[in-house]
C-alpha positions as a Markdown table, in Angstrom:
| # | Residue | x | y | z |
|---|---|---|---|---|
| 1 | Unk | -0.3 | 0.1 | 0.1 |
| 2 | Unk | 1.1 | 3.3 | -0.9 |
| 3 | Unk | 1.4 | 5.9 | 1.8 |
| 4 | Unk | 2.1 | 9.5 | 1.7 |
| 5 | Unk | 4.4 | 11.1 | 4.5 |
| 6 | Unk | 3.6 | 15.3 | 5.8 |
| 7 | Unk | 5.9 | 17.1 | 7.6 |
| 8 | Unk | 4.1 | 19.5 | 9.7 |
| 9 | Unk | 5.9 | 22.6 | 11.0 |
| 10 | Unk | 4.2 | 24.5 | 14.1 |
| 11 | Unk | 4.7 | 26.7 | 16.5 |
| 12 | Unk | 5.8 | 24.6 | 20.2 |
| 13 | Unk | 4.7 | 25.6 | 23.7 |
| 14 | Unk | 8.3 | 27.1 | 23.6 |
| 15 | Unk | 7.1 | 29.5 | 21.1 |
| 16 | Unk | 9.4 | 28.4 | 18.5 |
| 17 | Unk | 9.0 | 25.8 | 15.2 |
| 18 | Unk | 9.1 | 22.4 | 15.2 |
| 19 | Unk | 8.6 | 19.4 | 13.0 |
| 20 | Unk | 6.2 | 16.3 | 13.4 |
| 21 | Unk | 6.1 | 13.5 | 10.5 |
| 22 | Unk | 2.6 | 12.6 | 9.8 |
| 23 | Unk | 1.4 | 10.1 | 7.6 |
| 24 | Unk | -2.2 | 10.4 | 5.3 |
| 25 | Unk | -4.3 | 7.1 | 5.5 |
| 26 | Unk | -5.3 | 5.6 | 2.6 |
| 27 | Unk | -8.3 | 3.9 | 1.6 |
| 28 | Unk | -8.7 | 1.4 | -1.0 |
| 29 | Unk | -11.5 | 2.1 | -3.8 |
| 30 | Unk | -12.4 | 0.1 | -6.7 |
| 31 | Unk | -12.2 | 2.8 | -9.8 |
| 32 | Unk | -12.8 | 1.2 | -13.7 |
| 33 | Unk | -12.4 | -2.1 | -12.3 |
| 34 | Unk | -9.1 | -1.6 | -10.7 |
| 35 | Unk | -8.4 | -0.9 | -7.4 |
| 36 | Unk | -6.8 | 2.3 | -6.1 |
| 37 | Unk | -5.8 | 4.4 | -3.5 |
| 38 | Unk | -7.0 | 7.5 | -2.0 |
| 39 | Unk | -6.6 | 9.7 | 1.0 |
| 40 | Unk | -9.8 | 12.0 | 2.1 |
| 41 | Unk | -10.2 | 15.3 | 0.6 |
| 42 | Unk | -8.9 | 18.1 | 2.1 |
| 43 | Unk | -10.1 | 21.8 | 1.4 |
| 44 | Unk | -8.4 | 24.3 | -0.2 |
| 45 | Unk | -8.4 | 28.2 | -0.1 |
| 46 | Unk | -6.7 | 28.3 | -3.4 |
| 47 | Unk | -3.8 | 27.2 | -5.1 |
| 48 | Unk | -0.7 | 29.3 | -5.9 |
| 49 | Unk | 2.6 | 28.1 | -7.9 |
| 50 | Unk | 5.9 | 29.4 | -6.3 |
| 51 | Unk | 9.3 | 29.6 | -7.3 |
| 52 | Unk | 12.2 | 30.6 | -5.3 |
| 53 | Unk | 15.5 | 31.3 | -6.7 |
| 54 | Unk | 19.0 | 29.6 | -5.2 |
| 55 | Unk | 20.2 | 31.1 | -2.0 |
| 56 | Unk | 20.1 | 31.4 | 1.7 |
| 57 | Unk | 17.1 | 33.6 | 3.5 |
| 58 | Unk | 18.8 | 33.8 | 7.3 |
| 59 | Unk | 15.8 | 35.5 | 8.3 |
| 60 | Unk | 13.6 | 33.4 | 10.2 |
| 61 | Unk | 9.7 | 34.0 | 9.0 |
| 62 | Unk | 6.3 | 32.5 | 9.4 |
| 63 | Unk | 3.7 | 31.8 | 6.8 |
| 64 | Unk | 1.1 | 34.2 | 6.3 |
| 65 | Unk | -1.6 | 31.0 | 6.4 |
| 66 | Unk | -1.5 | 27.8 | 7.2 |
| 67 | Unk | -0.8 | 25.7 | 3.6 |
| 68 | Unk | 0.7 | 22.8 | 2.3 |
| 69 | Unk | 3.9 | 23.2 | 0.1 |
| 70 | Unk | 4.8 | 20.6 | -2.2 |
| 71 | Unk | 8.2 | 20.9 | -4.0 |
| 72 | Unk | 8.1 | 19.9 | -7.5 |
| 73 | Unk | 11.7 | 20.4 | -8.4 |
| 74 | Unk | 14.9 | 21.8 | -6.3 |
| 75 | Unk | 15.6 | 21.1 | -2.9 |
| 76 | Unk | 15.4 | 23.1 | 0.4 |
| 77 | Unk | 16.3 | 23.0 | 3.8 |
| 78 | Unk | 14.6 | 24.3 | 6.1 |
| 79 | Unk | 15.5 | 25.3 | 9.7 |
| 80 | Unk | 14.0 | 25.6 | 13.1 |
| 81 | Unk | 14.3 | 24.9 | 16.6 |
| 82 | Unk | 13.2 | 21.5 | 15.7 |
| 83 | Unk | 16.3 | 21.2 | 13.6 |
| 84 | Unk | 17.0 | 20.9 | 10.1 |
| 85 | Unk | 15.7 | 18.9 | 7.1 |
| 86 | Unk | 15.8 | 18.6 | 3.6 |
| 87 | Unk | 13.0 | 19.2 | 0.9 |
| 88 | Unk | 13.1 | 17.8 | -2.1 |
| 89 | Unk | 10.4 | 16.9 | -5.3 |
| 90 | Unk | 7.5 | 15.3 | -4.2 |
| 91 | Unk | 8.2 | 16.2 | -0.5 |
| 92 | Unk | 4.8 | 17.4 | 1.5 |
| 93 | Unk | 5.2 | 20.3 | 3.9 |
| 94 | Unk | 2.3 | 21.6 | 5.7 |
| 95 | Unk | 3.8 | 25.2 | 7.5 |
| 96 | Unk | 1.2 | 26.2 | 10.0 |
| 97 | Unk | 4.2 | 27.4 | 12.4 |
| 98 | Unk | 2.3 | 31.4 | 12.1 |
| 99 | Unk | 3.4 | 32.8 | 15.6 |
| 100 | Unk | 6.6 | 32.5 | 17.4 |
| 101 | Unk | 10.5 | 32.5 | 16.6 |
| 102 | Unk | 9.2 | 30.8 | 12.6 |
| 103 | Unk | 11.5 | 29.1 | 10.5 |
| 104 | Unk | 14.8 | 29.8 | 7.8 |
| 105 | Unk | 15.2 | 28.0 | 4.5 |
| 106 | Unk | 18.2 | 27.5 | 2.0 |
| 107 | Unk | 17.7 | 26.9 | -1.8 |
| 108 | Unk | 20.0 | 24.0 | -1.9 |
| 109 | Unk | 18.9 | 22.8 | -5.8 |
| 110 | Unk | 17.2 | 25.6 | -7.5 |
| 111 | Unk | 15.8 | 27.2 | -8.8 |
| 112 | Unk | 13.1 | 25.4 | -6.2 |
| 113 | Unk | 9.6 | 25.2 | -7.8 |
| 114 | Unk | 6.9 | 24.3 | -5.5 |
| 115 | Unk | 2.6 | 23.9 | -5.2 |
| 116 | Unk | 1.1 | 26.2 | -2.4 |
| 117 | Unk | -2.4 | 25.3 | -1.2 |
| 118 | Unk | -3.5 | 26.9 | 1.6 |
| 119 | Unk | -6.2 | 25.7 | 3.5 |
| 120 | Unk | -9.5 | 27.2 | 5.4 |
| 121 | Unk | -8.5 | 28.8 | 8.7 |
| 122 | Unk | -10.8 | 25.7 | 10.3 |
| 123 | Unk | -8.6 | 23.0 | 9.0 |
| 124 | Unk | -7.3 | 20.8 | 11.4 |
| 125 | Unk | -4.1 | 18.4 | 10.0 |
| 126 | Unk | -4.3 | 16.1 | 12.8 |
| 127 | Unk | -7.7 | 14.9 | 12.1 |
| 128 | Unk | -7.2 | 14.1 | 8.4 |
| 129 | Unk | -3.3 | 12.6 | 9.0 |
| 130 | Unk | -1.7 | 10.8 | 12.1 |
| 131 | Unk | 1.2 | 11.3 | 13.4 |
| 132 | Unk | 4.2 | 8.6 | 12.8 |
């Protein structure tokens, strides 16, 4: 069975950003005489594409809204109090560290191209994906 991993970045009780590894539950469905897999739908508040040039953003920042960031090409290293992670093609980040210290990023291979999918304010990723 296919599994989808999502890395959540959130603001902890210490007012600093941390990573949490999550897995999206998949269900088997019969479609066109074949069994396929799919997740529950996620409500979206839009969709946009973004390109980041190579380089480092030493400045810690927080996202403007809660959103999925799906890397299409290139790679970036995200740094926060919870450590460092590298995100490359196909990786899914759920950014919801809207307050506190935030995180920084360094583009490793680029330009990095991403699909950004903002979610409604009432979306709770913990009801959609489970911690690993």
